[in-house]
N, C-alpha and C positions, 0 to 999 in steps of 0.2 A: 775212754769212748771218743770217736771223732764222728760229727756230724758237721760235714762239709758238702754242701751241693756243687760248689766250686772245683770241679776235678782237678784242674792243673795245680790251685793251691793245696789241696789235699795231698796230692802227688809230691810237691815241694817237702811239706812238713813230713810226712811218713818218711821220706829219703833221711831228710836230717834227723829222725827220730831213732832210724835203723842204725845209721852212722855213729850215733851217739852211746846207743845200748842201755840196756837197764830198763826200756820202757816196753810196755807189753799193751798190744793194741787188742782189746777184747771185741769190740765192734766197731764197723765204720757204717755210717749210714750217709747215703747221698742225696737225701732229703731230710726236710725239717718234720719231725715227729710232732704231735701235740703234746701239749705239757704233760699228758696224762701218760700218754705212751713213753714219754722221756723218762718217767718217775718209774714206771715199771720196768723198762729197760735196765737202769740204773739198780734197781733191787734185783733183777735177775742174775745182772753180771758181776754186781759186786763191786764195780770199778772205784776208783779212788778220784777220778778227774773226768770231766767232761769238757771236751775242745770243741766249741761252737762257732761256725764261720758266721760272720755277724755282716760281711760284705754285700752276701749275695742278697739278703734280706734282713735290711738292719731290724726291723720291727719284730719279726719273727724271731731272729736270734737272740735278741735282748730279753724277748719273753720266755724263750728255753732256758736264758742264764739264772733268770728269778725262778725260773721252777726247779732249775737243779740247786740252787743255794736252799732252797724251802726245805729239801730233803733232809739235809743235816749238814753240821758243820765238818763232818768227816769229808764231805764232796769238794773239791775244789773245781770253780767253772772258769774257765778261761777262753776268752775272743779270740779269733783267727780274722785277719783282715790282709789285704793284699798290700796296704801300705802302712806306714806309724801315722794314721789320722788322728790328731789330739782329739777331735770331736767324738769319735769312734772310742777312742781309750775312755775318754771321760764319762761316756754313757754305758760303758761295759762294766767301769769300775763302781758307777753309782748302782747298776743293777744287781751288785752283790759280787762280780766278778771278782778273782783274786789275782789274775795276771792276763795279759795282753801279749800275742805273739804275731808278728807282722812278717813279711816277705820281704827280703829272702831271710831265712831263717838261721840266726847264729848257732851252732851248736853250745858255745859258751853260754848265751843268755838262756837257751832253753835248759841247760843243765843247773843252771844258778835259781830259774825258776822252780825247776822241780824240787832243789833244795830248800827253796821256802815253803813250797806246798807241804812237802815231809814235816818240815820244823813246826808249821802252823796245824798239821794233823797230829803230829806228837803232843803239843799243848793242849790240842781238845780234848785228848783221852787221859790229861791229867786229873785226878779228883778234886784237885781244887786249885783256882787260878791263881797267881800272884795279885797283890794288890794294887790297884790302878789309880794313878793322882789323877786330880780333876784338871782339865782343859779347859783354860779361861782365853777368848780371843777379844782382840779390838780390831776392830776396822774401820777407818774412816770413811764416810760418805762421800767427801771430798777432800782433796789434796790441803793440807795444812788446817787441819782440823783440830791437832794436837793430839792425836789418838796414841802417838809414840809417847809423848810426853806424860800421858796419864798410864799406859801401860808399863814404861819403865817404873814409876812411882808406887803402881800397886802391886808388882812384882816384890819390891824392895820392902812395902809395908805388909805384905803376905809372908814374906820371909820374918820380919819381925814379931808379927802377930802370932804367927802359928808354930816357930821356931822347928820350922820341917824343913825338908829339901826342896826347893824353888829352883825352877829353870825359866829364863826370859830368853826367848828364841825371836831372832828378827827374822821373820819370813817374807818381809820385802825385798826379795832378791836384786831387784835394779836399782832401788832408791832407798835401801835400809840404811836409818840414822843413829841407830842405838848405840853403835860405837862412839860416835860424835858426842852424842849425849852424856855418856858416863866415861869418855876418856879412855876407851878399853880398845886393846889392837891385842891380834891373835894371829899365828901365822894360817890357821884352818879357819872355817866358816861352815854356814849351813849348806851352801852348794856341795861342800866335802861331804858332808852326811848324808845328803840325798843322793851324792852319786854312789857311796858304799853303804846304801840302806841296807842290802842282803847279808852284809858280815859285822854290823854293829854288835859289839861287846865292850865290857868295861873298859878294857884298856885301850882299845881305838875311840870310844867316847870321851875319856879323861884327855884324850890329846886333842879333842874338836872344839871341847868349850873352854871359855876363861872364866877365871875367877875374879868376882868383884866384891869384895866385903860379905863371902859368903854366900852369894848368889851365884850360880852358875849361868851363864851367857853364852847364848849360842849366836855369832854374829852374822849379819849378813857380809856377800863379798865386798871389798875395798872398791871395786869399779864394778860398774855394771858388764855383766857377762853373759851374753846369750847362751841360752841354755834350754834343750826340750826335756821339762822334769815329768816323769809321768806319776800320775796320781798314787800309783800304788807304793812309789817310794816315798811319799810326803806321809803315808799313813804308816810306814813300816818305822819311819823315825819317830813319829808322834806316839806309836805304840811302844818302840823302846823306852822312849822318854817317859812317858806314863808308868811304867814299871820300875823306873828308876827314881822318879820324884813325887815328892806329895802333891805339888802344883807345878802345871806347865804354862806359863802365860806367854801368848805368841801375837806379835805384833805381824797383821797383815796390810798388803799394799791398798787392796781394794776388794769389792766383793766379788766380781766376776773373773779375777785372775785364777789360773789353773791350780797354783797353791792353794790359795784359798778354799776354791771349792773343793779340793780334797780334804780339806782341815776342817770345814763347817759340819760336815755331819757327825763328826766324834768329840765336839766341842759341848762341854756343859753349860756354859755361858757364852753367848754372842754378844758383844759390846758393839753398838752402832753408834759411833761418836761424830757429832758434828759441831761446828761453831754456832754463834748465835746471829751471824749475820744473814742477809735473806738468801744469797745463794746456796747456803750450807742447808738452812732450813729446806729450801727447795729441792734440793738432793736427798735429804733425809726423808720428805715425802715420797719422792719415788723409790727409793730405795726399800722400806718397809714393807710393800706390796710385793717386791720381786723376791726377798727373804722368805715372805709365808707363803709365797707360790712354791718355793724349793720345800717346803714341808716344815719349816721350822714355827714351832709355837709361841705365843706371846710369852709363855713361862720361860722359854729359854733365851730370850732376845731382850735384853737392856738396853734401853734408848739414854745415851749420856749427851748433855749439852754442854760444850764447854766454853769459857772464856763469856760467863754471863756477867755483864755489868749492873752494878747497883741500882742505877736507874735506868734500865734497861727500856726500849720503847715497846718491846713485846714481854709478856710474863710467861711463867711456865705453863698458865693457863691458856694461853693465845696458842703457844706452841702446840700444847696438846690436840687444839682444835685443828691445825694446820695439818700434823701429822696423822690424826683421826687414831691416836694409839698413846698411851701414858707416857711421861717422860720420869725415868727410873731416878735419875739424879742429874743434878746442874753443877757444876763446877764454875768457881768465880774466876775473874778475870784476874790473874796475879803476875802482870808483867813482871814486877821486879823481882818475885820472888824465884821465877823460873829461870830469869837472866842470872841470879846469882848462883844458882844450881848447873846450869851451863857454864858459866864462867869456871867455876871448881871441879865440874865432871862429877858432881854428888847428888844424892837425891835432894828433894825439897827439904828446906827446914820444916819441922815437927810444927812450929809455930808460925808458919807462913799461911796465908789465907788457904792456898791449895793445898798444901801440906796438910791442914787439920781435915779440910773436905775429904782428901783421898783416904785418909786414916779412918775416918768416920765411913766411908763408904766400903773400906777393905772389909770391916768387921760384918757387912752381907753377906761376904764370900766365904771369909775363915767359918761363919756361923751358920752359912745354908747347907741344909740336909737334901740339896738336890740331889736326884740319882743323876745315872748314866744317860745320855740321849737315846733315843729310840733309833733303831736302825731302819726302822719298815718307813717311819714317818718320812725322812729326809729322801730316803732310797725311792720309794715310790712317787713320791712327788716330782723327784728329779726324773724319773723313768717318763712320767707324763709328760713334765714339761718338754724333754728332749725329743720325744716323739712326736709333739706336735698335737698331744690331745688337750 
């Protein structure tokens, strides 16, 4: 079903679909129906996908995407727009859309998207979904907070404690330093995985990840490489990773980057990491309300304070007053232990001050019974935030 008040845009897409073949248009609406009317039309036509123009009226288009998604997992909601607008893509996908097409429409891109939709539809009709690993993310509220140090060592300790398959993914695509921390190198990286998100299988994935002492690592590019990464590609990579690993640990660059915004809605635990310095504490106080506005609850967010000095001017209780939120764990300032680990490209020593704290903290992850994140909370809050309500 095509819902497109933009006649020129509709003509372009229909011409591409006709040339591609294999797609049947069951209904073309030149105006936006109400959500209730959309539900009724989908049920009458028994269509598999609803393509919705989000350029003519962004608010109404997004409202219809949500309505189409709520009909059931067998319906694919697709956003249409005149251009490849990152904000429009993000809003569509956060509203539950599975794909996004922009003019000029490429037959190859449309064909690949149709394959992905068919694959997702076939998964939905399976009687039992495959096990999904837990997704644990680390996000610094300010550069230099030590989030990568904690993420790398948490991943190693999870592997050690759980005896399961663990992936460490460096999704800081412009300035990722996991490869430096672990003295790891590999011809392929996370950007390659994102570019081939629709074709991932065991053989391809095996060539993308590096092995480091039993831990699989998806490295960031060796040098900054400008690239527009669409959110659905991030989520496809994470979906594949979660189906292959018991735990997926992701190191992110910052909260508001597109890759981060696509990762957070499917995360089980969101770690916000700051240092004990005043600028870091200030940024943590600013970040917590933003994350909550995006729809993530306090039970999903863990505040970590790194590099706590034994005789710090501010205690944990003082920081909690600043944050107006509880600090889950504070990690000691262990410059010597970190320096030794960096020098040798190995995890922190188990008997180091920081190593002991990380090991103790990992027990709260491996032993946690937290369930999967709710789609509705993050999606609805994002929809409201992006639509300005």
